[in-house]
C-alpha positions in Angstrom: -19.4 -28.4 -13.0 -20.3 -26.7 -16.2 -21.1 -23.5 -14.4 -17.7 -23.4 -12.7 -16.0 -23.9 -16.1 -18.0 -21.0 -17.6 -17.2 -18.8 -14.6 -13.5 -19.6 -14.8 -13.5 -18.9 -18.5 -15.0 -15.5 -17.9 -13.0 -14.5 -14.8 -9.5 -15.8 -15.3 -8.5 -14.0 -18.5 -9.2 -10.5 -17.1 -7.4 -11.5 -13.9 -4.3 -12.5 -16.0 -4.5 -9.3 -17.9 -4.6 -7.2 -14.7 -1.6 -9.2 -13.3 0.3 -8.7 -16.5 -0.2 -4.9 -16.4 0.5 -4.5 -12.7 3.2 -7.1 -12.7 5.1 -5.4 -15.5 5.1 -2.2 -13.4 6.1 -3.8 -10.0 8.8 -6.0 -11.5 10.3 -3.0 -13.2 9.8 -4.4 -16.7 7.8 -1.4 -17.9 6.9 2.1 -16.8 3.2 2.9 -16.1 2.9 4.4 -19.6 4.5 1.4 -21.2 2.3 -1.0 -19.2 -0.7 0.6 -21.0 0.7 -1.0 -24.2 0.9 -4.3 -22.4 -2.8 -3.9 -21.4 -3.8 -3.0 -24.9 -1.9 -6.0 -26.4 -3.4 -8.3 -23.8 -6.9 -7.0 -24.4 -6.4 -7.5 -28.2 -5.3 -11.1 -27.6 -8.3 -11.8 -25.4 -10.6 -10.3 -27.9 -9.0 -12.5 -30.6 -9.4 -15.6 -28.6 -13.1 -14.8 -28.0 -13.5 -13.9 -31.7 -14.5 -10.3 -30.8 -11.6 -8.7 -32.6 -13.4 -7.2 -35.6 -13.4 -3.8 -37.4 -16.4 -2.6 -35.5 -15.0 -3.2 -32.0 -11.6 -1.8 -33.0 -13.1 1.4 -34.5 -15.3 1.9 -31.4 -12.3 1.4 -29.1 -10.2 3.8 -31.2 -12.9 6.5 -31.2 -13.4 6.2 -27.4 -9.7 6.4 -26.9 -9.4 9.6 -29.0 -12.3 11.2 -27.2 -10.9 10.4 -23.7 -7.4 11.5 -24.7 -8.7 14.7 -26.1 -10.7 15.3 -23.0 -7.7 14.8 -20.8 -5.4 17.0 -22.9 -8.0 19.8 -23.0 -8.1 19.7 -19.2 -4.3 19.6 -19.0 -4.0 22.6 -21.3 -6.6 24.5 -19.4 -5.0 23.6 -16.0 -1.6 24.7 -17.3 -2.9 28.1 -18.4 -4.8 28.5 -15.1 -1.7 27.6 -13.1 0.5 30.1 -15.0 -2.0 32.9 -14.5 -2.6 32.0 -10.9 1.1 31.9 -10.1 1.6 35.1 -12.1 -0.6 36.9 -9.5 1.2 35.1 -6.6 -1.8 33.0 -5.9 0.3 30.0 -5.0 2.2 32.0 -2.4 -1.1 33.2 -0.9 -2.4 29.6 -0.6 0.9 28.4 0.8 0.9 31.2 3.4 -2.8 30.4 4.2 -2.0 26.7 4.8 1.1 27.6 6.8 -0.8 29.9 9.2 -3.8 27.5 9.8 -4.0 26.5 13.5 -2.8 23.0 14.0 0.2 23.2 11.7 0.6 20.4 9.2 -2.3 18.3 10.4 -4.7 21.3 10.6 -3.9 22.3 7.0 -4.2 18.7 5.8 -7.6 18.3 7.4 -8.9 21.5 5.7 -7.5 20.4 2.3 -8.9 16.9 2.7 -12.4 18.2 3.5 -12.3 20.6 0.6 -11.2 17.9 -1.8 -13.9 15.6 -0.4 -16.6 18.2 -1.2 -15.1 19.0 -4.6 -15.3 15.3 -5.4 -19.1 15.6 -5.5 -19.0 17.9 -8.5 -15.6 17.4 -10.2 -14.1 14.4 -11.8 -10.7 13.2 -10.5 -8.9 14.4 -13.5 -9.9 18.0 -12.8 -9.0 17.7 -9.2 -5.6 16.2 -9.9 -4.6 18.7 -12.6 -6.1 21.8 -11.1 -6.6 21.5 -7.3 -3.6 19.4 -6.3 -0.9 21.6 -7.9 -2.4 24.5 -5.9 -2.5 22.9 -2.4 0.2 20.3 -2.7 3.3 22.5 -2.5 1.9 24.2 0.6 1.3 20.9 2.4 4.7 19.5 1.4 6.3 22.8 2.7 4.5 22.1 6.0 6.3 18.8 6.3 3.8 16.3 4.6 5.4 13.3 2.9 4.5 13.5 -0.8 3.9 9.8 -1.1 1.7 9.7 2.0 -0.2 12.8 0.9 -0.9 11.2 -2.5 -2.3 8.0 -1.0 -4.4 10.0 1.4 -5.9 12.1 -1.3 -6.6 9.0 -3.4 -8.5 7.4 -0.5 -10.3 10.6 0.1 -11.5 10.8 -3.6 -12.6 7.2 -3.5 -14.7 7.9 -0.5 -16.2 11.1 -2.1 -17.1 9.1 -5.3 -18.9 6.6 -3.1 -20.9 9.1 -1.0 -24.6 9.6 -1.9 -26.2 11.5 -3.5 -23.5 12.8 -5.8 -21.0 9.9 -5.9 -19.8 9.2 -9.5 -19.3 5.6 -8.8 -22.9 5.1 -7.7 -24.1 6.5 -11.1 -21.8 4.1 -12.9 -23.2 1.2 -10.8 -26.7 2.4 -11.5 -25.9 2.3 -15.3 -24.9 -1.4 -15.2 -27.3 -2.7 -12.5 -30.4 -4.6 -13.3 -33.7 -2.6 -13.6 -35.1 -4.2 -10.4 -32.3 -2.7 -8.4 -33.4 0.7 -7.1 -31.2 3.7 -6.6 -32.2 3.7 -2.9 -30.8 0.1 -2.6 -27.5 1.2 -4.1 -27.3 4.1 -1.6 -28.1 2.0 1.4 -25.8 -0.8 0.2 -22.8 1.4 -0.2 -22.9 2.8 3.4 -20.8 0.1 5.0 -18.1 0.6 2.3 -18.0 4.3 3.1 -17.3 3.6 6.7 -14.6 1.2 5.7 -13.0 3.9 3.5 -13.2 6.5 6.3 -11.6 4.0 8.7 -8.8 3.4 6.2 -8.2 7.1 5.9 -8.0 7.5 9.6 -5.5 4.6 9.9 -3.3 6.0 7.1 -3.6 9.5 8.6 -2.6 8.3 12.1 0.1 5.8 10.9 1.8 7.1 7.7 4.0 4.0 7.6 1.0 2.0 6.4 1.2 3.9 3.1 4.9 4.4 2.8 6.7 1.2 3.9 6.0 -0.9 0.8 7.1 1.7 -1.8 10.2 2.5 0.2 11.0 -1.3 0.5 10.7 -1.7 -3.3 12.9 1.3 -3.9 
């Protein structure tokens, strides 16, 4: 019984925090940006209840936040400069024409883009792909008739699958960092294979039946 109490004490607070953040978005109480403040306030309350809210932890969190924010803004600035130069040389029109002329129309172009993003996911973080790659290929796919919402969900599933795929998957390296020492890297690689097939199956379903991805957001709207 004591084990269950300890487990609930450790698990329930983060679950309530997640529900508070996502619930504030889905209920229309806060925008995604504002919900980050809800998450920060909730995390501070949890830390206070656990007596972990001290100057050391606050300073570490602040420094990490500044580093991550600087990282994202540097990428955003670089991506904006790259996009301006690329469009100045009509690069976006070239890519749009290339995607339009691919055999198979909308689906042929989408398959090529998805395969390219999957491979890029081995070497690039999702931030670089979202800020640099998507603005280049997205307009061409949308011009071919792709639903923006459906396209965004497909790309998200594709990136998740790429980050799980050995030997380059970013998620696998994160897992390796927190796994016990007796867990070998080969065990992680073999253990993730079923989840990769589940992800691929989900991509195929969403690709074949776009309503799976679009019905709930449209119902909410």
